N, C-alpha and C positions, 0 to 999 in steps of 0.2 A: 512389279512390287520384290523389292530388296531388304535383306535384314542389314541393319547400319548400325546396331549398336546391340550389347548383351550386357543385361544388368542384375545384377545378383544382390539379394537383402539375408541378413542375419540379424536376431535382435535376442539380445542377452536373456532378456525375460523366457525366450522361448527357443532352450540351446539345443533343442534336437531339429527344430525346424530350417528349411533354406528355401526364398524364394527365389523366384526368377522370369524377369520380363525381357521377353524379346521386341525391339523396336524396328521399325520399320520406315521405309521414306511415303510411304504413305499415309503416316501419323497415327497407323493400328499398331497397338502393344500387344501383345499373349504373354496372359501370367500361366506359371507351371508352378509345381512347389513339390517337395522329396521331404525325406525324413530319414534322420538320421545324418552324424556326423559332416555337418554342412561346411565344415571348413576342406574338410578334403574335394568335396564336390564342389565348390566356389571354385578351389584350385584349378580342377579341372577343365570347366565350364570356359573360366580365361586361357587357360594355359592350354587346352586343346581343342577344347570346340570351335572357340570362337575364329581361329585361325583356318577353319575348314566355314561354317556357317557365315559367317559376315561376306556379303555379297551376294548369297544366293537367291533364291526366289522360293519364301516360307512355305508356299502350297504346297510344293512336290515335297510332302512329307514321309513317303515311303523309301524314296530315292535319298534322305536325309537317315532314315531310323536303318536303312540298309548300311550307307557308309559309317555313321557313327556305331554301327554293332557290329563292324567287323573288325572293330580294335584285335590289335595283338594279343592282347591280356584284357580280363575283365570284361570279357563280353556276357558272360554264363552266369555270373552270379550276378547278387544284389547289392555289389561292392560301388564305390564310389562313380565309375563310370557309366554303369545302368542308372544309377537314382539318379545322376546328371541327366542323363539321358531321356528319362524318364521324364522329369521335369522340363526336357524340351520338347518331345513328341507334348505334352498338353499344352505348353504354350502354341503350338504352331499350329494344332488345331481350332483352338482360341484365334487365331488369327484369322483361319480358313475360314471361321464363322461370321465372323464380321465382318469381311469382307464381302461374303455371298450375304448377307443380312438375315443369317440362317442362326438357331441355334445347333449346338454339336450333335442333339440328338438326334436331329432331321438332317444332318450329313451324313450319320451312321446307320440311316436306315428308317427313320421315325421311329416312333412308339411300336411295342409292340404292349405295352402296360400304361392305361393314365396314371398309376402312381403302384409301388411297389414295398409290401410292408417291409417295416424295421424291426430289425431287433437292438436292443440297446444292451450295447457293453457299458455293464455300471460300473464307469471311473467317474473319479472325483474332480472340482476345482482343479487343483494341483497338480491332475497324473503327468502333463507334459509341461509343467508351469516351472521354473526357477522363484526362489522363494530365498529369506536371509536363511529358513529352517532348513528346507532341503527339497530336492526334485523328485517329486513320487513318477515313479516310473517301473512296472515291472519288478524286477528281478531287484532293483533300489524301494523298494516302499520299504514305506517303515509301519512294521506290523505291529509297534506298538503304541500306536495312534488308539484314542480311544472315544469311541461316539460320542459325538459334538462336540469333539477340535475344532471342527469346520463350520464355519456359518456363514458361510459367502454367499450362499442362494439355497433353493429349495430342491435341488437332485446333489446333493453331497451322496451320490449311487455308490461310489466306493469304499464308503463308512457304514451306508445303509445296510449292503449287502453282509458285510462283517458280521452286523450287531443285530440290524432289525430287519431280515432278509423278509420276512413276512409282510412288515409294514410296506416295503419297497414294492414288492409286489403287487399288491392292492393301490399302490400309487401308479403303477407303470399300467395297471388294467384301467383305473380311471381315466385314462389317455388315451385310452384304445390301442394301446402295446401290447401287445400277447406273447413277444418274444423277448428272453433276456440273458445275457451272459454275465456268468461270474470265475473266480478261480483260487476256489480255496483248499486246492491241493497245494500252492507254489509254497507257503511255509515250510510244510513235513518235505517236499524236492529240496530245495534251501539247505535244510537242516542235513542231510542227506547224499547229496550230491546227486539225488536221483533214482539213489542205490536200491532205497526198500524205505516201506513206509509199515510202520506199525500198527495194531490194531486200536492204538488208542489214538493214534493221529486222523485213522481212516474214519473213526466215528465221530471226531471232530472237527473233520473236514464237510462229514454228511452232513449237519446241523443247519447250513442252509438251506436246503436241499429241501429236508423236511419241513422246515418252517414256509418255504416257499409251499409246499401242496397241504400242510396246515391252512394254510392262507386260504388259497385260493384254488384248492384241490388241482383237476388234470387244466386247468384254463388258461395254461401259461408254459410254452415253452422254455426251457430250461435250455442254453449251451452251457459248455464247459470248456475253458480256455486251462488248458495246460502247458503252453508256453516252451513246449519241446525239451522240457526239464528233466523226464524221465526215463530210466531205462528198459527195455521190456517187463522183466517181472514184476516191478512193482506195477507200471500201466497194465497189468494182465489185473493185477487186483483190484486197482481201479474203478475197474471198466466192471469187472463183474459188481462190485458193491453198488455203482451207479444204475446197474439194471431195475432198481428198484425204483428207482424216479423216474424210469422214462425219460431219461434226455436223448433233447433234440439228437445231439455229434456229441463227441471228445474232437477237441481242436486242436492239435500238434501234439500228441500225447508221449512221442518219443520226438529225437532230435527230425527237424524238418528234412532234410537230405538223407536220413539213414531209412532209403524206402523198403529196403528189406524188412528190416525190422518191423514197420508202421505198415507192410503186408501182412507181417504174421500176425499181428494184432486185429490188423481187420478181419482175416481168417477167424479168428478165434471170439470174435464180438460181434454179438447181433447189433451193438449200436453206431451208426455211423461215424467214418471218422472224415474231420476235414482237415484239409492241409492244402498250398501252405502258402500263406499272405510273402514269404519270406521267399519262396523260388522266385526264378530271373528266367525268362525265355520260354517260347513253345516248347525247345526241345527239353527243358527241363520238366517239364507238366507231361509232356508227351510220355516220359517215362513215367512219372506218376501214376497215370490214367491206362497204361498197359498193363504195370504192377497190379492194378486195382487197388494200391494201396489206400486210396481214399475215395469216397462216395459223393462227398461235397466239396466241389475246387473253391478255393480260395484264392482270390486274387487283389492284390494290393497294386493299385496304376503308379505310385511312387517308387515299386520296387521292381517291377515286371518288366519296364519297358516301355507305360505309359499305355495312354487309351488304343492305339493300333495296336499293340500286342495283345492286350488284355482280350480282345473285342476277337483276335485268332483264338486264343487260349479257350475262349469260354465257344468258339462254334468246335473246338475239337471237342471237346466236354460233350459239347448238344450231340454230335456223333458217336460217342459212346454213353448217352441216354444217360449223363450226371448231370445234376443240376449246381449251379454256381453261384456262387454270393461276391459281393465287392468288400471289399475290409473297408473299410477306414475304422482308426484310433489316431487319428493326426492333425492335419490341418485342414482349413475350408474349400481350399483351392481344389484338393484330390477330393474332399468329400461334395462338391459340387460336380467333377468332372463324373466320378462313380455313379454318382444320382442321375447324370446325364446317361451313360452305358446303360446302367441297369435298367431304362425305361423299353430300351430298344432289345432288350435279350428274351429271346421267349423261354430258355432255360434258366431264368435270374431266381432264387427262392426269398431270398432277404438281402437288403440291403440293410450292413452293417451302420450306425448313429450312436451318439451319445449325445444323451440330451443335456446334461453337464456342458458341452463344448456349444452344441448349435443354439442355444437359449443363453451361451454365456460369452467365452473370449472369444470366438468366430466373430461375434458383431465387434469386436474392436479390431478386429484386422480387414473385414470386407462389412457392405454395408447391406449385400442381398446374399440370403442365406433361401436353400431348396426347403419348401414349405412342406411341415410334416403337420396333417391331419388324422384322426382317426386310427391312428399306428402305421400311417402311410405318406411315404416320403413321391414327392412329385419333381421331375428335374425344374430349372429353370426356365422361362419362356425367352431371355434375351437374346440378342446374337453370341456365337460364339460360346461361353462358358456361361455368359451371360452378370459375371460378376468382377469384380476388379481388385485390388489391395488399396486400402486409403491413403490417400497420400500422405499423409501427415504422419505416417511408418516411419518415411524415410528421415525425419526430421527430426526424431527421437534423439536420444543422448545416448540409448543404448544400441543406436543403428551401426551397422557396419554394411555401408553399401560401397556397391565397386561397379564402374563402368567399363566396358570395353569396344570401344568405336571402330567403326571402318578406317 
C-alpha cells in the first residue's frame, strides 16, 4: 500500500479548522484534522509533507512521525509544522485501522474503560464559527452579548454560564453530566493584560460559582479555564478566592510555557493545576511533569503531534502517577480520535466535550459522533476512526480544496 494523494479542506465558515485526507492506492482514505491558522498548515502539507509522504506505505506510522518530526525548525512547538504533522498522524492511524478492519482504540491496546466521563466545556454554537457579526473564540469573544442573544438550540452554554449558571448546572445534571468548565475571569484579564484583578472584578467573576453551588450543591465538578492570561500575583489571588468553591482544577493559570511560574503557583495552592493543551511533544511535557508544574496533564491531539505522541505523553504521566485529560474544543475528527485514545488510557480522568458541538455543527461535518450517555462517552466502533468527512463539504461554495498527487 502507498500514499497517492494528499487533499486538504478549509471552510470559510469554520476559519480555524483544517482537514486532511490521505488517499492510498488501495482505495482507503484516512482523515486528519487540526486547529488554528489553517492556511500555513495547508502550505506545509503540500509544500513539504507531500514530497516525503507520497509513495510511502502509510502504515509505517512511527517512521513517518520521526522523519516529519525531525525538521530543522518547528519541531518542538505547536506551530504549523506540528499541527500539520498531527493531522497526518491521525489520518495514518485511520488508514491503519481501516486496513485491518479494526477501530483505532483496539490498535492502541484495547479499552481500559467501556466509556469515559466527560466534562462539558460551556461554549456556544458560534464559538468557533464565523458569522456576519463575529466569530466567538477565546479572547475574541464579544462580552457585550446578552442573555437570549442566541437561540440556535437548547445548548447555548456560553451565554448560560454568564447569566444563568445555576440553571445550566441543573441542565447538565439532568443529562448525567457531572462536570463543567467556565472562564469568567477572562474579561478582567483582558482589561489589565493579566497584571491585576480588583476585588470588585474578583467578586463579579465568582458569581457563577456561587450560583452553581446554590443550584446543585457539591454535586458538580467545576473546572476553571484561565487561558494562560495571568501573571503570577493575580493568579495567586484568583486561586485563593476559588478555594471556597472546591473547584476541580485551574487550567493554564499563567502562560502555558512559563513552567517555573506555573510550578510556583502549584506550590502555593491546593487546587490542582491542569496544563497544557498548547504544548507539543513529549519533551516539553517531560519538563512540565518533572517540574511538578501541573497535576492534571492535558493533551490535545491536534497540537501535540497526533495519536502516537499523545499516547507517549500519557504513558509518561502515568509513570509519574498523574492523570491525563484529552482536550477537545475544536472539531469532530480530533474529538473522535480523542475518545478512542481516552478509552485505552488507564490514567484518564475526563474527556473534554462540548454538547453545543456534538449535538450541533459536528453533525454538519460528519455523520457519526461518539455516543454520549449519562455523562460518559464511548468510542466509535467502526474501523479506523469510525467516521469520515461528509462528501458534500468539498462542493460547498466556501470550500478551499487543494490536492497534491503522486
